[in-house]
C-alpha positions as CSV (number, residue, x, y, z in Angstrom):
1,M,-5.9,2.9,-5.4
2,L,-8.1,0.1,-6.7
3,M,-6.9,-1.1,-10.1
4,T,-8.9,-3.7,-12.2
5,T,-9.2,-5.0,-15.7
6,T,-13.0,-5.0,-15.3
7,P,-15.1,-2.1,-16.6
8,N,-16.8,-1.5,-13.2
9,I,-16.3,-2.3,-9.6
10,E,-18.7,-4.8,-8.2
11,G,-20.9,-3.4,-5.5
12,K,-19.5,0.1,-5.9
13,K,-20.9,3.1,-7.8
14,I,-18.6,5.1,-10.1
15,V,-19.5,8.8,-9.5
16,R,-16.9,10.5,-11.7
17,Y,-14.9,9.5,-14.8
18,C,-11.5,11.4,-14.8
19,G,-10.4,10.2,-18.3
20,V,-8.2,7.7,-20.0
21,I,-4.7,7.4,-18.5
22,T,-1.6,5.6,-19.6
23,G,1.7,4.3,-18.1
24,E,4.6,3.1,-20.2
25,A,8.0,1.4,-19.6
26,I,10.7,0.8,-22.2
27,L,13.6,-1.4,-21.1
28,G,16.6,-2.5,-23.1
29,A,18.1,-5.9,-22.9
30,N,21.8,-6.0,-22.6
31,I,24.2,-8.2,-24.4
32,F,24.8,-10.6,-21.5
33,K,21.0,-11.1,-21.0
34,D,20.7,-11.8,-24.7
35,M,23.6,-14.2,-24.7
36,F,22.2,-16.3,-21.8
37,A,18.6,-16.1,-23.2
38,G,20.1,-17.4,-26.5
39,I,21.6,-20.4,-24.7
40,R,18.3,-21.0,-23.1
41,D,16.7,-21.0,-26.5
42,I,19.1,-23.7,-27.7
43,V,18.7,-26.0,-24.7
44,G,15.1,-25.3,-24.0
45,G,13.3,-24.0,-21.0
46,R,12.1,-20.7,-19.7
47,S,14.3,-17.6,-19.7
48,A,14.2,-16.3,-16.1
49,T,16.2,-13.3,-17.1
50,Y,13.7,-12.1,-19.6
51,E,10.8,-13.0,-17.4
52,K,12.2,-10.8,-14.6
53,E,12.7,-7.9,-17.1
54,L,9.1,-8.3,-18.3
55,Q,7.8,-8.3,-14.7
56,R,9.9,-5.2,-14.0
57,A,8.5,-3.3,-17.1
58,R,5.0,-4.3,-16.2
59,D,5.5,-3.1,-12.6
60,I,6.8,0.3,-13.8
61,A,4.0,0.8,-16.3
62,L,1.3,0.0,-13.6
63,A,3.1,2.3,-11.1
64,E,2.9,5.1,-13.6
65,L,-0.7,4.4,-14.2
66,R,-1.4,4.5,-10.5
67,E,0.5,7.8,-10.2
68,R,-1.3,9.4,-13.1
69,A,-4.7,8.3,-11.6
70,S,-3.8,9.9,-8.3
71,Q,-2.8,13.1,-10.1
72,V,-6.3,13.5,-11.6
73,G,-8.0,12.8,-8.3
74,A,-9.1,9.3,-9.0
75,N,-9.3,6.5,-6.4
76,A,-9.5,3.7,-8.9
77,V,-8.6,2.7,-12.5
78,V,-11.0,0.4,-14.4
79,G,-10.7,-1.4,-17.7
80,I,-6.9,-1.7,-17.5
81,D,-5.3,-3.1,-20.6
82,L,-1.6,-4.2,-20.9
83,D,0.2,-4.2,-24.2
84,Y,3.6,-5.6,-25.0
85,E,5.9,-4.7,-27.9
86,V,9.5,-5.1,-28.9
87,L,11.2,-2.1,-30.4
88,G,14.5,-0.8,-31.7
89,Q,17.3,-2.2,-33.8
90,G,17.2,-6.0,-33.6
91,N,14.2,-5.8,-31.3
92,G,16.5,-5.1,-28.4
93,M,14.0,-3.0,-26.4
94,L,10.8,-4.2,-24.6
95,M,7.9,-1.8,-24.2
96,V,5.0,-2.4,-21.8
97,S,2.1,0.0,-22.0
98,A,-0.8,0.1,-19.5
99,S,-4.0,2.1,-20.1
100,G,-7.2,2.4,-18.3
101,T,-10.0,4.8,-17.2
102,A,-9.3,6.8,-14.0
103,V,-12.5,7.0,-11.9
104,V,-13.8,8.0,-8.5
105,F,-16.1,5.5,-6.8
106,E,-18.0,5.6,-3.5
């Protein structure tokens, strides 16, 4: 499955558009991650814990996008867009949403 943020595939012809598809992941941060990230905020530097969670959420959202494209008979997803939001009480949840257009190319 070819997945790209570009609206087309260089050197390939899109022969069918299967529609807009999405994949989402919502992950909660637990109290220990929040505590260690808070310490990192005080002393400075990057929060590897949150970075790993963000990567995991992005991977889940893109895997869902790939699966949904496969379900509609596509062999590629073009125009992929990733959005990030924090949700829930105290912004304790991270949501990553991926969307794109499922297509068939030859």
